[in-house]
N, C-alpha and C positions, 0 to 999 in steps of 0.2 A: 786495794781499790774498795772505796767506800760505799756504803749502801745508803740510799735515802729513805725516809720514814715509810714511803709506800712499799718499797722492796723489803724492808724489815718486817712489816706486817704480813706480807705474802710468805715470807720465809717461816714466820712463826706459824702461821696458819697451815702451811703444808708439813710442818715438823710433827704435827700432832697425828698425822695419818700413820707414820711408822710406829708410833706408840700403840695405837689401836690395832694394827697388824700383828705387833709382837705379843699381845695379851694371851691369844691362844696357845702360844708356844710355851708359855711360863705356868700355865695352869691347865689342870686335867678336869676342872669342873665344867660340866656341859653348860650350865646356866651361865657361867661368866663367858664362855665362848660365844653363846647365842647373844648375850646382851652386847658384847663387843662388836660382833658382826653387825647388829642392828645399828648400832651407834655409828658404826664406820659408814654403812650405807646412806644414813641420814645426813651425815657429816659432809660426805662427797657431794651428795645431791644439793646440799645447801650452798657448798662452794660453787658448784656450777650454775646455781640460779643467780647468786651474787655477781659472778662473772659476767653473764648475759646481761643483766640489768645494768651493769656499769657500762658495757658497751653501748646500749642504747642511749644512756644519759650522755655519754661522752661523744656521741655522733655530732658532728658539726651541722649546724642548721643549714637547710637548703639555700641555695643562692637565688636571690630574686633577680632573674634575667630580664624582667619587663623594663621597658624603657620608661623613663620618667614622663608622666602626662605632660604634654606641651602647655605651656602657660596660656596659649590661646584659647584652649578648651576649659581650662580652669577658670579663665576670667569670663567665659561665656560670650567671647566676641572675637574679632580679628583685627589686630592692629597692623596696618600697613606701613612699610618703610617709606621713606621720603621718595616721591616721584612714582609711587606705585598706584596711587588711587586714579580712578577713571569716573567719567561722568557720562550719563546717557543723554544724548542730544536728540530731541524729538519735538515736533510741533504739538503732539498730542501729550498734555500733561497727565492725563488719566491713563496710565499704562496698566495693562492687564498681565500679570504675572501668572503663569501656569504653575500650580504646586499640586502636590499630592492630594491635597484637600479638594481643589476645584477641578482636577483633570477627570474627564469621563469620556467615554466612546459612544454615548447615545447619539441618536440621529437627531437633526434640528427639529425643534418644536416651536409651535407658534405662540403668540402672547397668552393665549388662553390655556396653554399646556398641553394641547393637542399634538399629535405627530404631524409634522409639515409634509404636505403632498404637493408635488408640482401639479401644475394645470393640466397636463396630458397624463396624469397618473392612471386614470381609469381607462383612457383610450389605449395606452400602451399595454396594460394588463389584459384587455379584452382582445387585443391583436394577438396575443400569445395564447390564451386559452381557448379562443373561438377559431383558431387557425383550421382550416378544413382540410381533410384528407384527400389528396388528389384522386379524382374518379376516372379521369380519362388515360390513365396509366395501367400497366399491368400489375399482376399480383406481387411480383418481385419488386418493383418500383415502389409500390405502397409500403411493403415491409422495410424497404430502404429509407423511406421518408421517416417512419416510426423510429427505426434504429438510429438515425441521424439526430433525431431529437434527444433520445435517451443518452448518445454520446455527448452531446452538448451540455446536458445536465452533469454528466459524470465529469467532464473536464473542468467545469466550474467549481463543482463540489470538491474535487481533489487537488485544485489548482494545479493542474498538470499542463504540460506543453502540448501534448498531442493524446488523444483518446482514439483508438482505432479497433475495428473488428475485422477478423479474418475468418473466411469459411475455410474448412479443411476437407479435401477430397481424398478419402482413404485409398481408393483404387489407383489414382494417379500420384499419390504421395506429394500432393501439391496444396499450398496455401494461396488463397486469393483475398486480396484486400478488397473488401465489400464497401465499407463506409469509414470515414475519418472525419474528425474535427480536430484542428490544429491551428496554432499561431504561426505555423510555418507554411510556406507555399512550395517547399521543395519535397512534396509528396506526389507520388504517381501512382494511380490505380493500377496495379499489375499482379501477376502470378508468380509465386516464389517456389522453386523446387526445395523439397525438404532437405536440409542440411544440418550440420553439427553446429547450430548456433543456439541463441536462447529460445527462438521460436520453436526450433526442432526439438529441444529437450521438453518444452511443456507438451508437445504432441506425443513424444516417445514414452515419457514417464507419465503422462496424463494427471500431472499435477502443476499447482502454481510455481512461478519462479520470480525471484526478486533479485536485482542487481543494485548495488551502491557504488558510489566512488568509480564511475565507468570512466576509463581513460579514452583518449581520441582513438586509439587502435582498436580498443574493445568496441567502441561505438560504430565504428565502419564494419566490423566483422559481425556484430550481433542485430544492429537496427537497420536492415536492408531496405526498409521502406523509405528511407530518405535518400534523396539524389545527392545531397551534400552534407557534410558535418554540421550539427546543430549545438554542439557543447552540451550534450544531454549527460546527466550524471547519475540518474536513477531510473529505474524500469521496474514495472511489475506487470505479469500477465497471468491470467487464469483461463483454463479451458471451459468450454461450454459443452455440456452433454445434451443430446436429444435422444431420449430413451435412455440407453446406457452406452451409447457410441460418442465418441468425441467427434463434434461436427463444426466446432469454431473456437476462436480465440479471442479473448477481449484484453487489450493491452492499454498501459498508460505509461507515460514517460515525463521526466521533469528535468530541468535545468539546476535543480537544487539537490545537494547531497543528502541521503538518508531521507528521501521524501516519502518513502513508503515502507510499511512493516507489516506485521502479522495481522494486525487489526484491519488494515486496508484490504489484505487478502480476504479476510472473512466477509467484509463488507461488499467486496466486489463478487464473492460467491453468490451473495444473496441477489445481487443485480443480474447475473448471468442466469440464475434461475428463473427469474422474472422474463427475461429474454427467451428463454427456452419455452415458457408457457405461451408467449405471444406468437412464437414460431408454430406451436401446436395449434393455436386458434387460427392463425392464417392458413395452415395446411387443411384443416377441416373446411374452413370457409372457400378455400380454393377447390377441394375436391368437390364439394356440393355444387359450386357454380360451374365447374368444368363439365360435370355429369349433365347438368341441365343444358348447357351450351351444346355438348355433343349431341344429346337427343333432339334439341331444337334443330340442329343442323341435318341430321338425318331425316327428320320428318319433313323438312322443307324440300329435300332432294326427292323423296319417294311419296310426296303427297299427291293424291288423286286430282286435286285442283291445279297442280302445276303442269303446264303443258310447254314442251320443248319443240322449237320450230326446226332445229337443225342439230346435227352431231356436235358442232362447235359450241352451241349454247349449253348443251349438257356437259361437255367437257369443262366449260368455264364454271358450271355450277358445282361439279366436283372439286375442281380446284379451290373455289372459294371455301367450300366445305371442310377441306383438309387444312386450310389455313387455320380454321377455328378448332380443329380437333387435336392436332399434334404439332409440335415444333419439328421442322425439317429444313433441310438444306437444299436437297434436289428432289424434285417431283416429276415423276414419270408416269403417264397414263397409258397402259397397254390394253388393247381390245383384241377380241378373237372373232375371226371370220369362219363361221361354221361351214360355209359352202366351200371355202378354199383350205379349211382345217390349218389356219396359220394365225399365229399372234402378230399384231401390228402395233408399233409404237405410234400412239396418237398424239401425244403431247409431252414435251419436256421443259421444265422450268428449273433453272440452276440459280440459287441465291448467293453462291459462294463467289 
């Protein structure tokens, strides 16, 4: 079997190694042995270096898998095949084509460059900011009015389908839907017993909850405030604390997937903090007004200027006073007859 030139050079190169290895066996001179060992090490290292460099040089060039650039891009235009062309037929010859350069999301402006305002712009704004707080309603209804305005702003800001607020009664383990603003009419103001659903988890854990990619079965099990399925896909709920006790829940839902995240939770946390401050202000105002009302009622009954012509008139005055003092379902007025040493029921009023 013959050898090519490359194989012969390799054979000659490696044949020198046995010669260098044999030198220490044929001489007893330490100097010769040391020189032979050094030359052997250098020679072997040189062979290894040349062998690696040849591998790098002989490696095939990487293949270019990229497709050739189409001729339509190299030419800077596009040539249609026969019959592919089309024409825009329009009466308006000055067509405006929207491009990246002229596209913008700015609101309309007038010819002078000012922002365009409709004719009823100021009137509509004033009707919003100058809306009066109802005065002929109870304290709870006044708070409900304010809460509904807050929910309306939250719903628009978060592009939610529904924004709702629930009161939580810790003694009865019950949630009550107080106010809601929704694009749906399938919501009924009612009370919900605490269950193992998403609302119950918020109450039990006292922490926010987020749901995404809600299925139809999960919607029916968790969003009990709807009478019918709505196709809700996302939900977020945060607890409201008054003092350090959980007293309410603020919830939002949406028909879009992944509509709410951690940032929305933090933002809603600031909102429920504002609501808790408003509750505190209403409580202080209600306590002061209620104390004044009770004092006025008692003064009216026991005033020296007040004269009662009969017992029935006195009983009516007491009943009227009780209406302003406390909330009640049944009112019973019992009198004592000292001569007979007996109690008698003078009046009964049942509101249930």
